[in-house]
C-alpha positions in Angstrom: -148.9 119.1 -231.0 -146.2 116.7 -229.6 -146.1 113.1 -230.7 -146.5 112.1 -227.0 -149.7 114.2 -226.7 -151.1 112.6 -229.9 -150.2 109.1 -228.4 -152.1 109.9 -225.2 -155.1 111.1 -227.1 -155.2 108.0 -229.2 -154.2 105.3 -226.7 -154.6 106.5 -223.1 -157.9 106.5 -221.3 -159.0 110.2 -220.9 -159.5 110.0 -217.1 -157.2 113.0 -216.3 -157.3 116.6 -217.4 -153.6 116.6 -217.9 -151.4 119.8 -218.1 -149.7 120.3 -221.5 -146.3 119.2 -220.4 -144.2 116.2 -221.4 -141.6 115.3 -218.7 -138.6 113.2 -219.4 -136.2 113.4 -216.4 -135.7 114.8 -212.9 -133.1 115.3 -210.3 -133.8 116.5 -206.8 -136.5 119.2 -206.8 -136.2 119.8 -210.6 -137.7 118.1 -213.7 -136.9 118.6 -217.4 -139.4 118.5 -220.3 -139.0 117.0 -223.7 -137.8 120.3 -225.1 -135.1 120.6 -222.5 -136.7 123.2 -220.3 -136.3 122.8 -216.6 -138.9 123.4 -213.8 -138.8 123.7 -210.1 -141.1 120.9 -208.9 -143.2 121.9 -205.9 -145.8 119.3 -206.8 -143.6 116.3 -206.1 -145.9 113.9 -208.0 -148.7 115.0 -205.5 -146.6 114.6 -202.3 -145.0 111.4 -203.5 -141.4 112.3 -204.2 -140.3 112.8 -200.5 -136.6 112.9 -201.4 -137.0 114.5 -204.8 -136.3 112.8 -208.2 -133.6 110.2 -208.7 -132.3 110.2 -205.1 -129.2 108.1 -205.1 -130.1 106.2 -201.9 -133.4 105.1 -203.5 -131.8 104.3 -206.8 -129.2 102.1 -205.2 -131.7 100.3 -203.0 -134.0 99.6 -205.9 -131.2 98.4 -208.2 -129.8 96.1 -205.6 -133.1 94.5 -204.8 -134.2 94.3 -208.4 -131.0 92.3 -209.1 -131.8 90.0 -206.2 -135.5 89.3 -206.0 -138.4 91.2 -207.6 -141.5 89.3 -206.7 -142.6 86.2 -204.7 -146.3 86.9 -203.9 -147.5 87.0 -200.4 -147.6 83.3 -200.0 -144.0 83.7 -198.8 -142.0 86.0 -196.5 -139.4 88.4 -197.7 -136.9 90.4 -195.7 -137.8 93.9 -197.1 -141.5 93.6 -196.3 -140.7 92.4 -192.7 -138.2 95.1 -192.1 -140.5 97.8 -193.4 -143.4 96.6 -191.2 -141.1 96.7 -188.2 -140.0 100.3 -189.0 -143.6 101.5 -189.4 -144.6 99.9 -186.1 -141.7 101.5 -184.4 -142.8 104.9 -185.9 -146.4 104.5 -185.0 -146.8 102.2 -182.0 -147.6 98.6 -181.0 -149.6 96.9 -183.8 -149.2 95.3 -187.2 -148.9 96.5 -190.8 -150.5 95.4 -194.1 -148.6 96.4 -197.3 -150.5 97.2 -200.5 -150.0 99.2 -203.6 -151.7 102.6 -203.1 -153.5 105.0 -200.8 -156.9 103.9 -202.2 -156.1 100.3 -201.3 -154.8 101.3 -197.8 -158.1 103.1 -197.1 -160.1 100.2 -198.6 -158.3 98.0 -196.0 -159.4 100.3 -193.2 -163.0 100.2 -194.4 -162.9 96.4 -194.4 -161.3 96.5 -191.0 -164.2 98.7 -189.7 -166.8 96.2 -191.1 -165.0 93.0 -189.9 -164.5 94.5 -186.4 -167.8 96.2 -186.2 -170.3 93.6 -187.3 -173.7 95.3 -187.3 -171.9 98.6 -186.7 -170.3 98.5 -190.2 -170.6 102.2 -191.1 -167.9 104.8 -191.3 -168.2 108.6 -190.7 -166.0 110.9 -192.8 -166.0 114.6 -193.4 -166.9 117.2 -196.0 -163.9 118.1 -198.2 -162.3 114.7 -197.6 -160.7 112.5 -200.2 -160.2 108.7 -199.6 -159.4 107.3 -203.1 -161.1 106.3 -206.3 -162.3 102.8 -205.5 -166.1 102.4 -205.1 -165.7 102.4 -201.3 -163.2 105.3 -201.6 -165.5 107.6 -203.5 -168.4 106.6 -201.2 -166.3 107.6 -198.2 -165.1 110.8 -199.8 -166.9 114.0 -198.7 -167.0 115.6 -202.2 -169.9 115.1 -204.5 -168.0 115.6 -207.7 -166.2 112.3 -207.4 -169.4 110.4 -207.1 -171.2 111.6 -210.2 -172.1 108.7 -212.5 -171.2 105.9 -210.1 -174.5 105.3 -208.3 -175.4 103.2 -206.4 -172.6 103.9 -204.0 -171.4 101.6 -201.2 -173.8 101.9 -198.3 -172.8 102.8 -194.7 -171.0 106.1 -195.2 -172.1 109.3 -193.5 -170.4 112.8 -193.8 -170.1 115.6 -191.3 -168.7 119.1 -191.3 -164.9 119.1 -190.9 -163.5 120.5 -187.6 -167.0 120.4 -185.9 -167.3 117.9 -183.1 -171.0 118.8 -182.7 -171.6 117.9 -186.3 -169.6 114.7 -186.0 -171.6 113.4 -183.1 -174.9 114.5 -184.7 -174.1 112.6 -187.8 -173.4 109.2 -186.1 -176.0 106.5 -186.8 -176.8 103.2 -185.1 -174.7 101.5 -187.8 -171.6 103.7 -187.4 -168.6 101.8 -186.2 -165.6 104.0 -187.1 -164.6 107.5 -187.9 -162.1 108.2 -190.7 -160.4 111.6 -190.9 -157.4 113.2 -192.6 -155.4 115.3 -190.1 -154.8 117.6 -193.1 -157.2 117.4 -196.0 -155.1 117.6 -199.2 -157.6 117.4 -202.2 -160.1 119.4 -200.2 -157.9 122.5 -200.1 -155.2 121.9 -197.4 -157.6 122.1 -194.5 -155.9 121.5 -191.1 -157.7 119.7 -188.3 -157.6 121.5 -185.1 -156.0 119.9 -182.0 -159.4 120.1 -180.3 -161.1 118.3 -183.2 -158.7 115.4 -183.2 -158.8 115.1 -179.4 -162.6 115.4 -179.4 -162.9 112.6 -182.0 -160.8 110.3 -179.8 -163.0 111.1 -176.8 -166.1 110.6 -178.9 -164.9 107.3 -180.2 -164.0 106.1 -176.7 -167.4 107.2 -175.3 -169.4 105.6 -178.1 -167.3 102.5 -178.7 -166.1 103.5 -182.1 -162.8 103.1 -183.9 -160.7 106.1 -184.9 -158.8 105.9 -188.2 -156.4 108.5 -189.7 -155.9 108.8 -193.4 -152.3 110.0 -193.7 -151.9 109.0 -197.4 -150.9 112.5 -198.3 -149.9 114.2 -195.1 -148.0 111.4 -193.3 -144.4 110.1 -193.0 -142.6 113.4 -192.6 -144.5 115.9 -194.7 -145.7 117.8 -191.7 -142.4 117.6 -189.9 -143.4 114.5 -187.9 -143.4 110.9 -189.1 -147.0 110.6 -187.9 -148.9 113.6 -189.2 -151.4 113.8 -186.3 -148.5 114.3 -183.9 -147.8 117.6 -185.5 -151.3 118.7 -184.4 -152.3 116.7 -181.3 -149.4 114.5 -180.2 -151.4 113.1 -177.3 -154.0 111.4 -179.5 -153.6 107.8 -180.5 -155.6 106.3 -183.4 -156.7 102.8 -183.9 -155.4 102.5 -187.4 -153.5 104.7 -190.0 -153.2 104.5 -193.8 -150.2 105.7 -195.8 -149.0 105.8 -199.4 -147.7 108.6 -201.7 -144.4 109.6 -200.1 -143.7 106.2 -198.5 -141.5 104.9 -201.3 -140.5 108.0 -203.4 -142.6 107.1 -206.4 -142.6 103.3 -206.3 -146.2 102.0 -206.0 -146.6 101.2 -202.3 -149.3 101.8 -199.7 -149.7 100.4 -196.2 -151.9 100.6 -193.1 -151.1 100.1 -189.5 -153.6 98.7 -187.0 -153.2 99.0 -183.2 -152.6 96.0 -181.0 -155.0 97.2 -178.4 -157.5 94.5 -177.3 -161.2 94.8 -178.1 -163.7 93.0 -176.0 -164.6 89.6 -177.4 -162.3 89.9 -180.5 -158.7 90.0 -179.1 -156.1 92.5 -180.6 -157.5 94.8 -183.3 -154.5 94.1 -185.4 -155.5 90.4 -185.7 -159.1 91.0 -186.9 -158.1 90.7 -190.6 -157.0 87.1 -190.4 -156.0 84.6 -193.1 -158.3 84.8 -196.1 -160.0 88.1 -195.1 -157.7 90.5 -197.1 -155.0 90.2 -199.7 -152.9 91.6 -202.5 -150.8 90.2 -205.3 -148.2 93.0 -205.5 -148.5 94.6 -202.1 -145.3 94.4 -200.0 -143.2 93.8 -203.2 -139.6 93.6 -202.1 -138.4 96.3 -204.6 -141.0 98.8 -203.4 -140.3 97.9 -199.7 -136.6 98.4 -200.3 -137.3 101.9 -201.7 -139.4 102.7 -198.7 -136.7 101.6 -196.3 -134.3 103.9 -198.1 -136.7 106.8 -197.8 -137.1 106.2 -194.0 -133.4 105.8 -193.5 -132.6 109.0 -195.4 -135.2 111.0 -193.5 -133.6 109.9 -190.3 -129.9 110.2 -191.3 -130.3 113.6 -193.0 -132.5 115.1 -190.3 -135.2 115.9 -192.8 -138.0 116.4 -190.2 -136.2 119.5 -189.0 -135.6 120.6 -192.5 -139.4 120.3 -193.2 -140.2 122.4 -190.2 -137.6 125.1 -191.1 -138.4 125.2 -194.8 -142.1 125.2 -194.2 -141.7 128.1 -191.9 -139.6 129.9 -194.5 -142.2 129.3 -197.2 -145.1 130.5 -194.9 -143.4 133.6 -193.8 -142.3 134.4 -197.4 -145.8 134.0 -198.8 -147.4 136.0 -196.0 -144.9 138.8 -196.4 -146.0 139.0 -200.0 -149.6 139.4 -199.0 -150.7 135.9 -199.9 -152.9 133.7 -197.7 -151.4 130.3 -196.8 -152.5 127.4 -194.7 -151.1 124.1 -193.8 -148.2 122.6 -191.8 -144.6 121.8 -192.7 -144.2 121.2 -196.4 -147.9 120.6 -197.1 -149.0 124.1 -197.8 -151.9 125.6 -199.7 -151.9 129.1 -201.2 -155.4 130.6 -201.2 -155.6 132.4 -204.6 -156.8 135.9 -205.1 -160.5 136.3 -206.1 -161.2 135.4 -209.7 -158.2 133.1 -210.2 -158.9 129.4 -210.4 -156.5 126.8 -209.1 -156.0 125.3 -212.6 -155.4 128.6 -214.3 -152.9 129.5 -211.6 -151.1 126.2 -212.0 -150.8 126.7 -215.7 -149.5 130.3 -215.2 -146.9 129.1 -212.7 -145.9 126.3 -215.0 -145.2 129.0 -217.7 -142.9 130.6 -215.2 -141.1 127.4 -214.4 -142.8 126.3 -211.2 -144.9 123.2 -210.9 -147.7 123.2 -208.3 -150.8 121.1 -207.7 -154.4 122.4 -207.6 -156.5 121.7 -204.5 -160.1 122.6 -204.9 -161.3 125.6 -206.9 -159.1 128.4 -205.4 -156.1 126.8 -203.7 -152.7 125.5 -205.1 -150.6 123.1 -203.1 -146.9 123.4 -202.5 -145.5 119.9 -201.9 -141.7 120.1 -202.4 -139.4 117.3 -201.4 -138.6 117.0 -197.7 -135.0 117.9 -198.5 -135.8 121.1 -200.4 -133.1 123.8 -199.9 -133.5 127.4 -198.7 -132.4 128.5 -202.2 -135.1 126.5 -203.9 -137.7 127.8 -201.4 -136.6 131.4 -202.2 -136.7 130.7 -205.9 -140.3 129.5 -205.6 -141.2 132.5 -203.6 -139.9 134.8 -206.3 -141.9 133.0 -209.0 -145.1 133.1 -206.8 -144.5 136.8 -206.1 -144.0 137.6 -209.7 -147.2 135.8 -210.7 -149.5 137.2 -207.9 -148.0 140.6 -207.3 -150.7 143.2 -207.3 -153.5 140.5 -207.5 -153.9 139.7 -203.9 
């Protein structure tokens, strides 16, 4: 047993069923363990390392900002936070941005927005298979019972409906429901893609019933589907009222954010001004170092044409997997391989790790492929060969 494993067992809270692997360094799409063995990383810190490990643009931006100003609190303005908010508004549409530390916090902000804007209609409808974070409100919103065990009583006001069913969504609405929160692609739930008809129908339903429509793009947003806004890879004509992000936004630096539309609501003014002074806050959110990292990520995606690379490499992965008899679902570089009968996602992940490929489980029988947005064709082909070697004859 490694010294690090013993350290974790003795001193680190046992909240994760970690894989038996001690990582010490990484470059691009590759990581190295404590014994010097290299791995092709198609987990990417669970869709976090958009540009891979130790990308020079991020390293330079972080070093420059860390040598200038690390923290001020949100009592004051900083240039990186303002610049990042502007970029996110330009990407998404007219509105305003709140910066926080994680996806759970970003979704918590949307839930508070729903309550503040909705008044008596404080409830939020989410969907079976969804995942919205590990806070109390986040697990209450999540449509998976396993995350709720042991934490009752949950936060009230959440209802769940079948994913991709408009009929189920409308039937699940209650008199207290004020918003619908949906992932355009469910990550933890097994890489389940919303249909265009479902997203369009949710928008129409919200308009007809006076509800807010929120998209959780914590895992699928900011380039992973080949579009900066994930829903535009599915139904580009739909416009949400708010969107949450995190994971890939800053290439591993702890940053989350949510955007709120500037559209006016009767009697309340612009939706983006509902959370006024004193209604929401964060000590570290919008940290200038993290915001500088995020700006470097967005700049690199644009300068290097990575959205096109995501679409091309995603298509290469999909066709390669299907030609090998494997079932795959997803969009861009957020793909799920449906495992042959009798193989669990954890067992498959361990086996692939043994062959030098890191992947992420998603549900009981799906493994996620989440390589960096700048992954090369050679790296895609290498991953395909490993996957083929592991599952050949098992499909």
